[in-house]
N, CA, C and O atoms as a DFTB+ gen file, in Angstrom:
308 C
 N C O
     1  1      67.308      81.457     201.658
     2  2      68.264      81.291     200.593
     3  2      69.586      80.813     201.197
     4  3      70.032      81.324     202.224
     5  1      70.191      79.849     200.560
     6  2      71.439      79.279     201.027
     7  2      72.601      80.041     200.406
     8  3      72.724      80.094     199.183
     9  1      73.461      80.637     201.243
    10  2      74.583      81.434     200.749
    11  2      75.916      80.708     200.905
    12  3      76.971      81.342     200.895
    13  1      75.876      79.398     201.048
    14  2      77.119      78.652     201.184
    15  2      77.906      78.694     199.881
    16  3      77.332      78.796     198.797
    17  1      79.217      78.614     200.003
    18  2      80.077      78.609     198.815
    19  2      79.837      77.336     198.016
    20  3      79.585      76.270     198.578
    21  1      79.919      77.465     196.710
    22  2      79.765      76.314     195.822
    23  2      81.054      75.516     195.844
    24  3      82.136      76.080     195.683
    25  1      80.953      74.227     196.039
    26  2      82.118      73.350     195.967
    27  2      82.399      73.079     194.497
    28  3      81.789      72.193     193.899
    29  1      83.318      73.838     193.913
    30  2      83.595      73.736     192.483
    31  2      84.322      72.450     192.119
    32  3      84.417      72.117     190.937
    33  1      84.830      71.731     193.086
    34  2      85.512      70.478     192.774
    35  2      84.536      69.421     192.286
    36  3      84.958      68.409     191.726
    37  1      83.234      69.633     192.486
    38  2      82.268      68.654     191.986
    39  2      82.234      68.646     190.463
    40  3      81.736      67.698     189.856
    41  1      82.764      69.703     189.842
    42  2      82.813      69.780     188.383
    43  2      84.126      69.240     187.828
    44  3      84.354      69.292     186.619
    45  1      84.979      68.731     188.686
    46  2      86.264      68.181     188.271
    47  2      87.370      69.196     188.418
    48  3      87.143      70.328     188.846
    49  1      88.562      68.785     188.062
    50  2      89.712      69.669     188.128
    51  2      90.417      69.673     186.779
    52  3      90.371      68.692     186.037
    53  1      91.067      70.786     186.475
    54  2      91.799      70.871     185.218
    55  2      93.161      70.200     185.370
    56  3      93.501      69.748     186.463
    57  1      93.947      70.127     184.295
    58  2      95.244      69.453     184.381
    59  2      96.193      70.050     185.422
    60  3      97.104      69.366     185.888
    61  1      95.990      71.315     185.790
    62  2      96.824      71.955     186.808
    63  2      96.282      71.755     188.214
    64  3      96.878      72.230     189.181
    65  1      95.164      71.061     188.337
    66  2      94.579      70.787     189.647
    67  2      93.642      71.851     190.164
    68  3      93.174      71.758     191.299
    69  1      93.351      72.880     189.347
    70  2      92.416      73.919     189.769
    71  2      90.985      73.440     189.532
    72  3      90.717      72.767     188.537
    73  1      90.063      73.779     190.437
    74  2      88.666      73.376     190.233
    75  2      88.084      73.993     188.974
    76  3      88.378      75.142     188.645
    77  1      87.265      73.234     188.275
    78  2      86.606      73.718     187.065
    79  2      85.400      74.560     187.430
    80  3      84.812      74.413     188.502
    81  1      85.055      75.427     186.529
    82  2      83.873      76.250     186.704
    83  2      82.627      75.457     186.314
    84  3      82.693      74.589     185.443
    85  1      81.498      75.747     186.947
    86  2      80.269      75.092     186.522
    87  2      79.886      75.552     185.131
    88  3      80.270      76.646     184.717
    89  1      79.132      74.736     184.398
    90  2      78.731      75.152     183.056
    91  2      77.839      76.388     183.115
    92  3      76.985      76.509     183.993
    93  1      78.044      77.287     182.188
    94  2      77.230      78.495     182.116
    95  2      76.177      78.312     181.039
    96  3      76.392      77.587     180.068
    97  1      75.045      78.965     181.208
    98  2      74.012      78.840     180.188
    99  2      74.442      79.562     178.921
   100  3      74.129      79.116     177.817
   101  1      75.148      80.661     179.066
   102  2      75.718      81.334     177.905
   103  2      77.085      81.857     178.292
   104  3      77.277      82.340     179.408
   105  1      78.003      81.766     177.405
   106  2      79.343      82.295     177.605
   107  2      79.939      82.582     176.243
   108  3      79.411      82.156     175.217
   109  1      81.031      83.298     176.244
   110  2      81.699      83.651     174.998
   111  2      83.139      83.186     175.046
   112  3      83.786      83.246     176.091
   113  1      83.636      82.724     173.916
   114  2      85.005      82.269     173.779
   115  2      85.576      82.830     172.489
   116  3      84.888      82.889     171.470
   117  1      86.827      83.238     172.537
   118  2      87.546      83.635     171.335
   119  2      88.546      82.538     171.033
   120  3      89.304      82.115     171.906
   121  1      88.544      82.081     169.795
   122  2      89.444      81.001     169.412
   123  2      90.332      81.451     168.257
   124  3      89.993      82.376     167.519
   125  1      91.453      80.795     168.118
   126  2      92.372      81.095     167.030
   127  2      92.182      80.124     165.878
   128  3      91.539      79.084     166.022
   129  1      92.741      80.472     164.754
   130  2      92.639      79.593     163.581
   131  2      93.322      78.256     163.805
   132  3      92.999      77.271     163.141
   133  1      94.273      78.217     164.745
   134  2      94.942      76.950     165.052
   135  2      94.027      75.970     165.785
   136  3      94.385      74.805     165.955
   137  1      92.851      76.426     166.222
   138  2      91.886      75.566     166.902
   139  2      90.802      75.040     165.957
   140  3      89.872      74.361     166.394
   141  1      90.921      75.351     164.674
   142  2      89.936      74.877     163.696
   143  2      90.270      73.455     163.276
   144  3      91.453      73.119     163.242
   145  1      89.321      72.610     162.960
   146  2      87.890      72.875     162.985
   147  2      87.388      73.011     164.419
   148  3      87.861      72.325     165.325
   149  1      86.443      73.889     164.603
   150  2      85.902      74.199     165.918
   151  2      84.868      73.167     166.335
   152  3      83.946      72.851     165.582
   153  1      85.031      72.652     167.535
   154  2      84.007      71.779     168.099
   155  2      83.656      72.279     169.491
   156  3      84.481      72.899     170.162
   157  1      82.459      72.014     169.913
   158  2      81.997      72.355     171.252
   159  2      81.465      71.082     171.879
   160  3      80.706      70.343     171.251
   161  1      81.859      70.823     173.118
   162  2      82.827      71.536     173.922
   163  2      84.239      71.375     173.383
   164  3      84.544      70.409     172.683
   165  1      85.104      72.343     173.723
   166  2      86.497      72.276     173.307
   167  2      87.179      71.108     174.000
   168  3      86.863      70.820     175.155
   169  1      88.091      70.433     173.343
   170  2      88.736      69.253     173.940
   171  2      89.430      69.532     175.265
   172  3      89.485      68.647     176.118
   173  1      89.962      70.740     175.465
   174  2      90.680      71.024     176.696
   175  2      89.795      71.438     177.862
   176  3      90.299      71.631     178.968
   177  1      88.501      71.578     177.651
   178  2      87.607      71.958     178.730
   179  2      87.389      70.796     179.683
   180  3      87.347      69.634     179.278
   181  1      87.253      71.131     180.945
   182  2      87.018      70.100     181.957
   183  2      85.724      69.349     181.692
   184  3      85.628      68.143     181.919
   185  1      84.748      70.073     181.215
   186  2      83.436      69.458     180.982
   187  2      83.274      69.086     179.523
   188  3      82.215      69.309     178.936
   189  1      84.304      68.527     178.939
   190  2      84.290      68.195     177.517
   191  2      83.178      67.221     177.166
   192  3      82.772      67.143     176.006
   193  1      82.682      66.483     178.139
   194  2      81.620      65.521     177.862
   195  2      80.264      65.996     178.380
   196  3      79.387      65.175     178.649
   197  1      80.083      67.296     178.522
   198  2      78.841      67.842     179.047
   199  2      77.667      67.670     178.082
   200  3      76.525      67.523     178.516
   201  1      77.939      67.688     176.797
   202  2      76.914      67.444     175.780
   203  2      77.613      66.811     174.583
   204  3      78.842      66.809     174.519
   205  1      76.867      66.288     173.655
   206  2      77.512      65.668     172.483
   207  2      78.399      66.672     171.751
   208  3      78.066      67.853     171.647
   209  1      79.519      66.189     171.253
   210  2      80.418      67.065     170.491
   211  2      79.739      67.463     169.189
   212  3      79.183      66.629     168.476
   213  1      79.798      68.748     168.901
   214  2      79.222      69.277     167.677
   215  2      80.271      70.177     167.028
   216  3      80.918      70.978     167.703
   217  1      80.429      70.040     165.732
   218  2      81.365      70.880     164.985
   219  2      80.617      72.093     164.462
   220  3      79.530      71.972     163.897
   221  1      81.210      73.263     164.655
   222  2      80.540      74.519     164.335
   223  2      81.230      75.225     163.173
   224  3      82.451      75.381     163.186
   225  1      80.467      75.653     162.169
   226  2      81.048      76.398     161.044
   227  2      81.299      77.852     161.460
   228  3      80.359      78.617     161.677
   229  1      82.557      78.214     161.567
   230  2      82.897      79.550     162.049
   231  2      83.720      80.345     161.038
   232  3      83.754      81.573     161.105
   233  1      84.379      79.668     160.109
   234  2      85.326      80.323     159.200
   235  2      84.660      81.383     158.311
   236  3      85.263      82.426     158.056
   237  1      83.466      81.148     157.848
   238  2      82.826      82.065     156.897
   239  2      82.365      83.375     157.544
   240  3      82.539      84.447     156.965
   241  1      81.782      83.290     158.734
   242  2      81.209      84.483     159.368
   243  2      82.042      85.030     160.510
   244  3      81.872      86.186     160.898
   245  1      82.945      84.217     161.058
   246  2      83.765      84.669     162.173
   247  2      83.160      84.417     163.542
   248  3      83.790      84.694     164.562
   249  1      81.943      83.894     163.572
   250  2      81.346      83.516     164.853
   251  2      80.326      82.414     164.670
   252  3      79.742      82.249     163.599
   253  1      80.123      81.652     165.757
   254  2      79.160      80.556     165.745
   255  2      78.680      80.322     167.168
   256  3      79.426      80.531     168.125
   257  1      77.441      79.888     167.304
   258  2      76.864      79.602     168.616
   259  2      76.535      78.112     168.706
   260  3      75.962      77.531     167.784
   261  1      76.907      77.511     169.830
   262  2      76.612      76.095     170.043
   263  2      75.109      75.914     170.279
   264  3      74.529      76.603     171.118
   265  1      74.481      75.000     169.554
   266  2      73.048      74.789     169.739
   267  2      72.711      74.079     171.051
   268  3      71.561      74.113     171.489
   269  1      73.684      73.445     171.676
   270  2      73.432      72.735     172.938
   271  2      73.572      73.631     174.157
   272  3      72.654      73.712     174.972
   273  1      74.719      74.314     174.296
   274  2      74.977      75.069     175.527
   275  2      74.889      76.579     175.347
   276  3      74.893      77.319     176.331
   277  1      74.807      77.048     174.094
   278  2      74.666      78.473     173.843
   279  2      75.960      79.259     173.835
   280  3      75.931      80.483     173.706
   281  1      77.100      78.587     173.969
   282  2      78.378      79.291     173.941
   283  2      78.571      79.970     172.594
   284  3      78.373      79.356     171.545
   285  1      78.957      81.237     172.628
   286  2      79.236      81.993     171.418
   287  2      80.737      81.969     171.199
   288  3      81.504      82.391     172.065
   289  1      81.154      81.478     170.050
   290  2      82.568      81.429     169.681
   291  2      82.838      82.506     168.664
   292  3      82.088      82.672     167.703
   293  1      83.934      83.252     168.882
   294  2      84.364      84.272     167.928
   295  2      85.777      83.908     167.468
   296  3      86.623      83.487     168.256
   297  1      85.994      84.080     166.197
   298  2      87.288      83.783     165.614
   299  2      88.189      85.003     165.727
   300  3      87.830      86.091     165.278
   301  1      89.352      84.821     166.325
   302  2      90.308      85.928     166.456
   303  2      90.899      86.238     165.086
   304  3      91.117      85.337     164.276
   305  1      91.151      87.488     164.842
   306  2      91.726      87.897     163.546
   307  2      93.186      87.561     163.475
   308  3      93.832      87.831     162.463
């Protein structure tokens, strides 16, 4: 097994120059109403082009899961 550190710069860097995290198979995000309409990936994410942009209906139930990457979005109260 290879225990070398992952070079996170291969995933790009954010606007502050910090390396981006690799995509996760599942993750959770809390968003505010000012971020509606909700799309995945979020525009500010480094990997915004990781899969096709999809708009998620979150207002009625308070949560939505992306069918592409599995990210669970929760709406902050």
